[in-house]
N, C-alpha and C positions, 0 to 999 in steps of 0.2 A: 297660692293658689293654683287653682286644676286647670290643670295644661285641657287647652281645645283638642283635640281629634283635627281642627284645619293647621292649624301651626308647624303640622307636619311635611303640608303639602304647600308651602311655604318659604321650605330650603332649596326650590330648583329654582323659583320664581328669584332669590334672592341673588344666588349666585350665576343667573342668567343673566339679571336686569344688572347686578352689581359687578360683572368686570365686565361691561363693557360702559356701563359709566367710567370704571377707572380706566382705562381703552381710552378714550372720552379727553378725560383730563387727561392724563397725560398729553393724550395727543397735542395736546393744547397747550403745553408746557413750550410751541414751537411763536407762538405768542410775542414770545423774550423775548424773540430777536426778529420778530418779523410786523412790520405794524401794517393792517391790512388794507388794501391801495382797489380793492374789489369786494361785492357782494355783502356788505361786514353794519353797522350798527356800534363796531367798538370804537369808530375813530372817532367820530361828536364823542364819546362820554371820556373819551379821553382827551379830548384837547379843550375840552372843557375842564377836566380836572386840572389840568400846565395855568390854565385860565384864571382859574381862582390864586394860584399859588405867582402869578404874575399881574394880575388885574384884582384879586380879589373878591370880598362880597360884594352882590347888586353895586360896582365902579362901574365905572364907562371901560369900555374895552374897543385900543381900535380894530384890531386882526378882522374880528368879519362884519359884511355889512355895512362898510364905511361907519364902524362903529355902533355899538352897542351896550345895553346894563348888563351884565355875567347873572343869569339866573334869576332875572325879572319871565321864565317863557318855560325853563325847564326847572325840572325836579333835585336840587343838591343835596338830596342826600347821600349817594356812593361819593362825593366826592368827599364829601367832610365826612364819611367813613374812611376816602383812603386816600387823606390828603398825607395825613400822621404818617402814612407807609413813603409817600412821592417825595416826604421832608426826607426823610430818614433815610429809601438805598438810594435816589438821588436819580429813577427811574422809572421809568412811568411808566412799562410793558410787564416789568420784572414788580413790580407795586399794584398793578392790575394783578397780577394774575395772582399775590401772594393774599388780597385782598378775599380774590373769589376763593382761592382754600377756605381763608377766614370766617365767610361767608360759607360757605357749608359744611365747618363746623359747626355756627351756635350755630345754621337751622335743628343740625341735630343733634346740641343738646335744649333746642324748644319740644323736638317733638321725642325728648325723649321724658321733658321731664310730663309737658302734655301728657304722652305714652303710659307712665308713672301712675299721675293723676285718672286716666278711663280706668285705672288693674288693668294695660293691655299686660303681654307675654315680654320677653326677650327678641322674642323672632317675628314677633305684631311687630314690638318699634319700628326695628331695620329693614324689614320689609315695609313699611309709612315709610322715612325714608329712603329708599329705594327706590320706591315708586314714587313719592314727589317732585324731583330730581333728575332720576334715572327716565323718564315716562318722553318720550317723543317732542313733547313741544315743548322743553323745557331742555332738552340738551340743543336743539334745534334756537330754542331762543338766546338759552345763557349761553350758552360753550360755542356755538358758533354765529349768531351773530352779534353776541357781544352785549344781550340787555341788560346791563348793568344793573339802571334802575330798577327794574324790576322785576330782579334777582331781590335786590336788595328788602325793596315791598316784601317780597315770599316771603323773607326771613322770617323777620318781624311781625308783617298780621302770624306763623308761626308760634311766637311770640306771645302777643298779642291774644289768639285763639285756648292759647295753654291757660295764660290768665281766666279768658275768660269762661272753660271750660269745666278747671278748680272752682269759681263761685260759681258754678249754673248749680251744685250741689254742695253744697256752700254758702255762709251765712256771709252778707258784704262786711268790711269791716274796713278800719283804716286800712287795712292797710294795703287794700285793692287800690286808692290810690298813686300809692309808692308804687308799686307796680303797671296799674293802667297807663296812668298817666304817660310815665318815660319813653313806655313803649310805643303806645297809640300817638306822640308825636312822631316817634321816629319815620312810626308806617308812613303818618301822614307828611313828609320830608321824602320821600321817598321814591312814589309814585303815586304821580295822584288819580289813577286808575285801577289802581291795586288797593290804596287808603280809602275809594268812595266804599268800594265790595266790603272791605274790612265792617265797615261802620254796620256793614247792616245786621251784621254778624252780634256787635254791639248790643243792639234796639233785642236782637235778640234776647239776651240775657232782661233790660231792659224792662222782657214782655213779662217774662216771666212771676221776678224783684213784686214786694210792695212798699209801700210806705217808706221810713225812712231807707231800706234800701236803693229805688226806687232817684232820693234825693242826693242817691255818695253817689248813682253811678250818671247821672246828667252831671252834676257837678264837676267828675271828673272829665265827662267827655266836655263841658266848657272851657273845664283847665287845657284839657290836651289840645284845646282847637286855638286857645287862648298863649301857649306858649309856643306855637308853631305862625300864630298871624304875620312871624315880620314875614315872613316866605309867602301865600300863600292867600295874603288879603294882597300886598302887592302883583301874583300870579293871576288873577279873579280879575282886579281891574281891570288889568292891561291885557290880560283873553279879551274880555268883551267891550275892546276897545278896538277896534277893531282895521280901522285905519294907521294904526300902530301894529297887530297884531294877527293874524291866521288862524289862529290854533283849535277856536270856536266853527270856522268855517271846515274842518277837515274835520266831519265827524264821521271816526271810526269808526264807530257801528254800526253805517250803511251800509257793509257791505255782505253785513249780516241778510237785509232787503234780497237781494237777490241771489242766492245761495241756499233757494229752499228744496231743488233734490240735486247733488252731487253726479255732476257730468263722468263718466266710466273713465279716467286715466289712472298711468299709475303716477302722483301727479300730487306736491303740498298743501296743491286748492283744492283738488280730491279729500284729501286724505282728515283733511279741518271739518271739509263742510259734513264729512260724514261724521265727524266724529260730536259739531253741530245738532247733528240728533241724535247723535246716540247719546252720551255721558247725558245730557237731563234726562233722559227716560231711565237709563239705569239708575241715580239719583233717588232719583222717585220709585224704584226696584229696593235695594237696596235696605230707602226709606222706612219703607212699606213690612220688611220683613224685619227688621229691627221694633218698629214700633207693634208689628204684632210680640216680638218677639217681648218684649214691656208689655205687655195687657191693653196696649190702646192706651196707655197714659197720654192723658189732657196734659199735661209739663209737658211732656216732649212733646208734642206738636202742635201748640203755642209756640214752642220753643225752636222748633222748625220751621212753622209757616211763616215768617217773611226770606226763610233760604227758599223754601217751597215753588213763594211765588212768584224769588223770581228769576231760577229754575224754569219756570212755565212762563213766562215771557219771553226769555231768555229764546226756549225749543219753539215759541209759535213768532219770534224774527220780531216783540213789537218795541226792545229794548231797544233797535236803530229806531224806534221814534220821539222815547223818550228827552226829557232832559234832559242833560249829564248822563244815563246811560248811554245815551247817542253817540258821548266824545270819548266808550270803549272798545275795545280794538275785542273782537274775539276771544281770545287768550285766554287772559286773566278772567273772563269767562269761565272758563273753562276749566284753567287749575284751580279757582273760586270750588269749580262744583266738584272736580276729581279729591279736593282734599276732604270734603262731606261723604265723600261716595266713602272713604275709605273711614274713613272715621263710623257712620255704621253700620258700616260691614262688619269690624272691624268688635264694635261691639252685640252684632245681632247675637247672639246663640243657636245654630242649626239643629243642635241635637235633636229637638222635638216637630222638623221641618221635616215634610216625604224624605224619602233615598232617593230617591232621583232625581233634584232639588239639592241635597248632596252634592251626587252626582254632577250634574253639573254644573255644580262650582269648581268642583276641584278639576274637573273637566278644563273652565277657567282660567283656574290656576294653572296648567301647567301654556293654553295656549297663550295667554296671555307677551310673559317675557318672552318669549317665539316670535310675534307679530311684531310688538315693537323694536325689536331689536332690527327686527327683517326692514321693514317704514324708515325708519331712525336711519341706519349704514346706507340705506339704498339716496331717500332724499335727502342726508343733508350729512351734508360733503365736508371732508376732515383738511384742520390745517393746511393742508400743501397747497389749496388750491390756491392760497394766499399767495406761496413762492411766486418773487416776481420774473414774470416773463422781458422777453427784451425791447414791449413797450413800454411796460412799470421803469424802467430800469432806461429807456430813452425821457421819461415826462421828469423820472424822479434828476436826472442830469442837466432837462433849462435850471432849474429852480435853484443848484448853483451858483451858476454868475443873473438874479435879477437882485440888483441893489435894495436893501431891504429896508430902502426909506418911502419908497416907492412901493404901488400897488400892480400887480398881476393881474388876470381872468382872462379862462378857458374862455376861450369863438368859437370852438369846435365841438360838435360831439368826438366820443369815443368813440375804438369800439367796444361792440357788444357782447361779444361771442364768450365775456366773461363776470357782465354786467356791470363796464364804468363807469363812473358818474367821476365827473368835476370834485363833487365835495369831500371826497374822499383824500387828493390829492392839498384840499385848502387846510382838510385838517393836518395832515404830516408837513406842512410847509409852516401851521402857526409855533407848531411842537419844535420841528426840528429845526429852522431855516427863517426863525420869527420877522416872518413874511406876514401881513397883512391886503387883501383880497377884500376890494367889494361884492363876493360873492360869500361861499361862506357853507357845512356842516347841522341844520339845527335850521328850517327854512319857515317855522313859524315864525324864528325872530323877524323876519322882516315883513311885510304887509305884500298883500299879490301887487300891489299897483311899481313899489320897489323894484320885486321882482322882474317884470316885466321887460324891461329894458337883461335884464340878464337872461331871461329865455331866448329875446329878440335875435339878440349877438350870434350866437351858434347856430343860424341857419343862414342866418343873414352873407348873404352877400356882396351889395350897391360901400362902394370905400367909402360913402360921405355919409351911407347910414355908422357903419362901423367907429368912424371915429366920434359921429356925435356921443354915438349911445357909449365912447369910452370917456370924452371929453364929459359925459356928466355924469359919471362915475368918476373921474376925476384919477383915472388909471392910467396908471405908465406899460406897462407890459401887457403882452396882449401870445398868448399859449394858443395855437393850434396843430390843425393833425390832418393829414391826406390835404386833398383838395382846398383847404383851407389856406395852407401853408403859400401857395403861387396867388391866394386873392392875396394875403395880405401882401404881400411882396409886390405884384401888383398896383395896389393901392398906395406905394411911396412911403412902405413902413419898414425903417431898419431893420434887420435881421440881425439879430446877437447871434444866435446862433442853432443851426438845425442836426438833428441824432435820429434818421430814420425816417420816417412820414412824420417825426411831433417837429414841429419847432415852436422859434423862439422871437416876436420880433418888438420893436418899444417903435410906441407911441411921439415923436419927436415933437417939440413948442407947448405941450401939453401948461 
């Protein structure tokens, strides 16, 4: 294999982004001993892993929302993957961290086979991995926010892409079914947002094949839907039943509609909005250069046409109004397009392009890793953020004296300086204290009507209304904070314990 002159310029990128990625992975080891109680999604995923162990799959579980059916509205892929580790180690946070490392390892293996199939050099394969997982978006989502389902889906999407790109230049045979079907099932079970985008790549392969090959692709796709139907059929039925679920009300893609021109400020929202503008443009550019280097191949144009159309719709913010696509948040789109930027860029032969273009590319390969590290370091906190302060310790001490046969609920808002929500404590209480609550940490499970009282009680000061809401949710214990503690006392609730500004009261005669 002839060495690409650009390869030597990837070393700097790999060192800078790779070392920073390792630093963040090492920093994440703190999660083994710190259950995050502020500004993090991890609690929801690990709590549902615990409920998979205790309650099972698609079974009634009493811990949240006065009882619900597990995984009816949430994806089970990551929990299925991590469950054997949880049984093996009997430590939910350690199992989660090991699961992360395994996912990154599997991701590298998929990228390795993808790269070998595309005749990438080893340096390009390593750079591909470092950029895919060491970019500021995925460090924020996977390492800090703990979005395990998205990590799971991204990794198996890479496996699906490796299969599709191999058969892009090879004849479809029976082995295609053996590789495609199980991997696509894993993508579907992992997270619906990435799963929906992954099928666009399946469409790309379908468009360039003919006759018998199209039939095999279609049958394989249908078979993957059938094998995963045990989850996605109930998921869709429950999602469309708005009286029972709110997942379709939360149109995550609608965020795009209000993000046309970014407000100049050094914030996560600013950089996300900027990337929504830049990444689609970069994809158009890298595809054009790749297409030119391949002498404007019609087959290549057809293969990438679904991806380019989706890219254009996203750039124009039109995905925010299209069914299904409007339920996909921006980050999965950005990572999806980033994948194709890397593919088309690494497959382009820049040898015959103008020297000024090659110079610009080299400059970009130097600036990109530095900019990525600066943005991630300044915008994505480290795990020290999750270390417990006095507020967290005081509230956790209240959970120790709650009768596990009765329910508890937060009746006041928590201090907002570190973005605290009661949902983090609901997850902690489920795993470590075996406590149940009318609240929870995945609000899609409950209908908007059900949640009204839970929102109302946070600011409610009328004693009669507080009692009625607690009666409505069949809940005995109330955790308050600050002024709400005085209100609960004045209302005649039985004081159980007070630690600092946090307090636990009980409603008698429930």
